[in-house]
C-alpha positions in Angstrom: -6.5 21.2 -58.9 -4.9 18.0 -60.1 -7.0 14.8 -60.7 -6.7 13.0 -57.4 -9.7 10.6 -57.9 -11.8 9.3 -60.7 -14.9 9.5 -58.5 -15.7 11.0 -55.1 -19.0 9.7 -53.7 -21.3 11.0 -51.0 -23.7 8.5 -49.5 -25.0 6.6 -46.5 -22.4 4.6 -44.7 -24.3 1.3 -44.0 -23.5 -2.2 -42.9 -25.7 -4.8 -44.7 -27.1 -7.9 -43.1 -28.2 -10.2 -46.1 -30.2 -13.3 -45.6 -32.3 -15.6 -47.8 -36.1 -15.4 -47.4 -39.3 -16.9 -49.0 -42.0 -14.7 -50.4 -44.3 -15.7 -47.6 -41.8 -14.1 -45.1 -41.8 -10.8 -47.0 -45.6 -10.8 -47.0 -45.9 -11.8 -43.4 -43.7 -9.0 -42.3 -45.8 -6.4 -44.2 -42.9 -5.5 -46.5 -43.0 -4.4 -50.1 -41.0 -6.9 -52.2 -38.0 -5.4 -54.0 -38.2 -2.0 -52.2 -36.3 -0.2 -49.5 -38.2 1.1 -46.5 -36.8 3.2 -43.6 -37.2 1.7 -40.1 -36.2 2.8 -36.6 -33.6 1.0 -34.4 -36.3 -1.1 -32.6 -38.0 -2.2 -35.9 -34.6 -3.1 -37.3 -33.7 -5.2 -34.3 -37.1 -7.0 -34.4 -36.7 -7.9 -38.0 -33.2 -9.1 -37.5 -34.5 -11.5 -34.8 -36.9 -13.1 -37.3 -34.6 -13.3 -40.3 -32.7 -16.4 -41.4 -29.0 -16.7 -40.8 -27.2 -14.2 -43.0 -23.9 -12.5 -43.7 -22.7 -9.0 -42.7 -20.9 -6.8 -45.1 -20.2 -3.2 -45.5 -22.6 -1.6 -47.9 -24.4 1.6 -48.7 -25.2 2.4 -52.3 -22.5 5.0 -53.1 -19.9 3.1 -51.0 -20.6 0.0 -53.0 -20.0 2.0 -56.2 -16.6 3.1 -54.9 -15.8 -0.5 -54.1 -16.6 -1.5 -57.7 -14.6 1.4 -59.0 -11.6 0.3 -57.0 -12.0 -3.3 -58.3 -11.7 -1.9 -61.8 -8.4 -0.2 -60.8 -9.9 3.2 -60.3 -9.1 5.8 -57.7 -12.1 6.6 -55.4 -13.0 8.6 -52.3 -16.1 8.2 -50.1 -17.7 10.7 -47.9 -20.2 9.5 -45.3 -20.8 9.2 -41.5 -20.4 6.2 -39.2 -20.6 6.1 -35.4 -17.7 5.4 -33.1 -18.8 1.8 -32.6 -18.0 -1.7 -33.7 -19.9 -1.6 -37.0 -18.5 1.9 -37.7 -15.0 0.4 -37.3 -15.8 -2.4 -39.7 -17.1 -0.1 -42.3 -14.1 2.2 -42.0 -11.7 -0.7 -42.3 -13.4 -2.2 -45.3 -13.3 1.1 -47.2 -9.7 1.8 -46.5 -8.8 -1.9 -47.3 -10.0 -1.5 -50.9 -7.8 1.6 -51.3 -10.5 4.2 -51.1 -10.0 7.5 -49.3 -12.4 7.7 -46.3 -11.4 10.3 -43.7 -14.7 11.5 -42.2 -14.4 11.5 -38.4 -16.8 9.0 -36.7 -19.8 10.3 -34.7 -19.4 10.1 -30.9 -22.4 10.1 -28.5 -25.1 9.9 -31.2 -27.0 7.3 -33.2 -25.4 3.9 -34.0 -23.9 3.1 -37.3 -26.5 2.6 -40.0 -27.6 -1.0 -40.8 -29.8 -2.4 -43.6 -31.6 -5.7 -43.2 -31.8 -7.3 -46.7 -34.0 -10.3 -47.4 -33.3 -12.0 -50.7 -36.1 -14.1 -52.2 -35.3 -17.1 -54.5 -35.8 -14.9 -57.6 -32.9 -12.8 -56.5 -35.0 -9.8 -55.5 -33.8 -7.9 -52.4 -36.2 -6.3 -49.9 -34.4 -3.8 -47.7 -35.3 -2.3 -44.3 -32.8 0.4 -43.4 -32.0 2.0 -40.1 -30.1 5.2 -41.1 -28.6 5.9 -37.7 -25.4 7.9 -37.8 -25.5 8.3 -41.6 -28.2 11.0 -41.2 -25.7 13.1 -39.3 -23.6 13.8 -42.4 -23.8 17.6 -43.1 -22.2 20.2 -45.3 -19.4 20.5 -42.8 -18.4 17.0 -43.6 -17.9 17.8 -47.3 -14.1 18.0 -47.9 -13.5 20.6 -50.6 -10.2 19.2 -51.6 -11.7 15.7 -52.2 -14.6 17.0 -54.3 -12.5 19.5 -56.3 -9.9 16.8 -56.9 -12.4 14.2 -58.4 -13.3 14.0 -62.0 -16.8 13.0 -61.0 -18.7 13.9 -57.8 -21.3 11.1 -57.3 -24.3 11.6 -55.1 -26.7 9.0 -53.7 -30.4 9.7 -54.0 -31.1 8.1 -50.7 -29.6 11.1 -49.0 -32.6 13.2 -50.0 -34.3 11.7 -47.0 -32.2 13.9 -44.7 -32.3 17.7 -44.9 -28.7 18.2 -43.6 -27.5 15.8 -46.4 -29.3 17.9 -49.0 -27.3 20.9 -47.9 -24.2 18.8 -48.3 -25.4 18.0 -51.9 -25.7 21.7 -52.6 -22.2 22.4 -51.3 -20.7 19.5 -53.2 -22.4 20.6 -56.4 -21.1 24.1 -56.1 -17.5 22.9 -55.4 -17.6 20.5 -58.3 -19.0 22.9 -60.8 -16.7 25.6 -59.6 -13.8 23.4 -60.4 -15.1 22.2 -63.8 -16.0 18.8 -62.5 -19.0 16.6 -63.3 -21.9 16.0 -61.0 -23.5 12.5 -61.1 -26.6 11.4 -59.2 -28.3 8.1 -58.8 -32.1 8.1 -58.0 -31.5 5.1 -55.7 -35.1 3.8 -55.4 -38.6 4.6 -56.8 -39.9 5.3 -53.3 -37.2 8.0 -52.9 -38.5 9.4 -56.1 -42.1 9.4 -54.8 -41.1 11.1 -51.6 -38.9 13.8 -53.2 -40.0 14.2 -56.8 -40.1 18.0 -56.9 -36.7 18.4 -55.2 -35.1 15.8 -57.3 -36.4 17.3 -60.6 -35.1 20.7 -59.6 -31.7 19.3 -58.6 -31.5 17.3 -61.9 -32.4 20.2 -64.1 -30.1 22.7 -62.4 -27.1 20.7 -61.2 -26.8 17.1 -62.6 -24.6 16.3 -65.5 -25.0 12.5 -65.4 -28.0 10.7 -64.0 -28.3 7.0 -63.1 -31.7 5.4 -62.8 -33.5 2.1 -63.4 -36.8 1.7 -65.3 -39.0 1.9 -62.2 -37.3 5.0 -61.0 -37.4 7.0 -64.2 -41.1 6.2 -64.9 -41.9 7.2 -61.3 -40.0 10.5 -61.8 -42.2 11.5 -64.7 -45.4 9.8 -63.3 -45.9 7.6 -66.4 -46.1 3.9 -67.2 -44.4 4.5 -70.5 -40.6 3.9 -70.5 -40.2 5.7 -73.8 -42.2 8.7 -72.6 -40.0 8.8 -69.4 -36.7 8.6 -71.2 -37.7 11.3 -73.7 -38.6 13.6 -70.9 -35.3 12.8 -69.2 -33.3 13.6 -72.3 -34.6 17.2 -72.2 -33.2 17.7 -68.7 -29.8 16.1 -68.5 -26.6 16.1 -70.6 -26.1 12.4 -70.0 -28.1 9.5 -68.4 -27.8 5.8 -68.1 -31.0 3.9 -67.4 -30.9 0.2 -66.5 -33.6 -2.4 -67.4 -32.5 -5.6 -65.6 -32.2 -8.4 -68.2 -33.0 -6.0 -71.0 -29.7 -4.2 -70.5 -29.5 -0.4 -70.4 -30.1 2.7 -72.4 -27.6 5.5 -72.6 -29.1 8.9 -73.3 -27.7 12.2 -74.6 -29.6 15.0 -76.2 -28.4 13.8 -79.5 -28.5 10.0 -79.3 -30.0 6.9 -77.6 -27.7 3.9 -77.2 -28.7 0.4 -76.2 -26.4 -1.8 -74.3 -27.2 -5.5 -73.8 -27.1 -7.1 -70.4 -24.1 -9.3 -69.7 -25.2 -13.0 -69.5 -25.5 -14.5 -66.0 -25.7 -18.2 -65.4 -27.9 -17.7 -62.3 -29.2 -14.6 -60.6 -28.6 -15.1 -56.9 -29.0 -11.6 -55.3 -29.7 -8.3 -57.1 -28.4 -6.2 -54.2 -25.8 -3.8 -55.6 -26.6 -4.3 -59.3 -27.3 -0.6 -59.9 -24.4 0.4 -57.7 -21.9 -1.7 -59.7 -23.4 -0.6 -63.1 -22.6 3.0 -62.0 -19.1 1.9 -61.0 -18.3 0.4 -64.4 -19.9 3.3 -66.3 -18.1 6.0 -64.3 -14.8 4.2 -64.4 -15.0 4.1 -68.2 -16.2 7.7 -68.4 -13.4 9.0 -66.1 -10.8 7.1 -68.3 -12.2 8.6 -71.5 -13.8 5.5 -72.9 -16.7 5.7 -75.5 -20.2 5.7 -74.0 -21.0 2.3 -75.5 -18.0 0.8 -73.7 -18.9 2.6 -70.5 -22.3 0.8 -70.6 -20.6 -2.5 -71.3 -18.3 -2.1 -68.3 -21.4 -1.2 -66.2 -23.2 -4.3 -67.4 -20.2 -6.5 -66.7 -19.9 -5.3 -63.1 -23.7 -5.7 -62.5 -23.6 -9.2 -63.8 -20.7 -10.1 -61.5 -22.4 -8.8 -58.4 -25.8 -10.5 -59.0 -24.2 -13.9 -59.4 -23.5 -14.1 -55.6 -24.7 -12.7 -52.3 -23.5 -9.3 -51.3 -23.3 -5.8 -53.0 -19.6 -5.7 -53.8 -17.5 -7.6 -56.4 -15.9 -10.9 -55.3 -13.4 -11.0 -58.2 -11.2 -8.4 -59.8 -13.3 -6.4 -62.2 -10.2 -5.2 -63.9 -9.1 -8.7 -64.7 -12.7 -9.7 -65.7 -12.9 -6.7 -68.1 -9.5 -7.6 -69.6 -10.7 -11.2 -70.2 -13.7 -9.7 -72.2 -11.5 -7.4 -74.2 -13.0 -4.3 -72.6 
């Protein structure tokens, strides 16, 4: 199978509603600052009614990563499920407009397209309340073998571990990818996802994953320790390659033989951390798919993350390809 894509990603197809909020609002709504919680359609609507005026933009962790990859000039595909409704049409248009392959048929007669209510506090932290809607209807039948087998990296979103049908899709994608000699990448997505599915995630990581993305909170939650060094040492024994982000402290790239440190890209002001991890993964996998050294892969990830946290929204607002060229990357 020829290389059709640098990355094919499977994830929740979500439209984000992003609004500014004070810490008192987060506390008053009984939310956990900086975390993602799942809500039903009624809870989502009630929170939306109380939020400040915001912006709507296509999101979803893995979809954001594909948007970043496309901004670098990479070739990406996205697999996910939207409903046959207005927001589903917006999401589909946005993915295709950036040049990504997105061909899954919309769901008719079921739940609405997924939406995430994201409140951003003055320190840039995002607190997400997500109604998964139609995205939970993604199954193994929606996994296009030609897309997975034609991608250098198959990238899977940890949030999907919340839905059993999506886990079956993971298993199918992993079998297709490895059967074709492709790489499987996984992002842990959120420390609460780790808490809910630690055993299943560890099993999948040890048996299927070639490249793992995580942040400091997620990797320490995975190994139930407060020690970052203890967590990354445990991780090194389980994966071939991992990239662990640490906010302003940059990132650590791990192989069984080495530990590389990559500095964070300077940012004049952190506006909104939504999508930072997604964009780091985009830069890292773009570099990896194009055969760049691991240190440079980390720098590309840091560059993309820095760009996205400098404005509202989870996707780049400038050409990451041009930004990387201006840095000599």
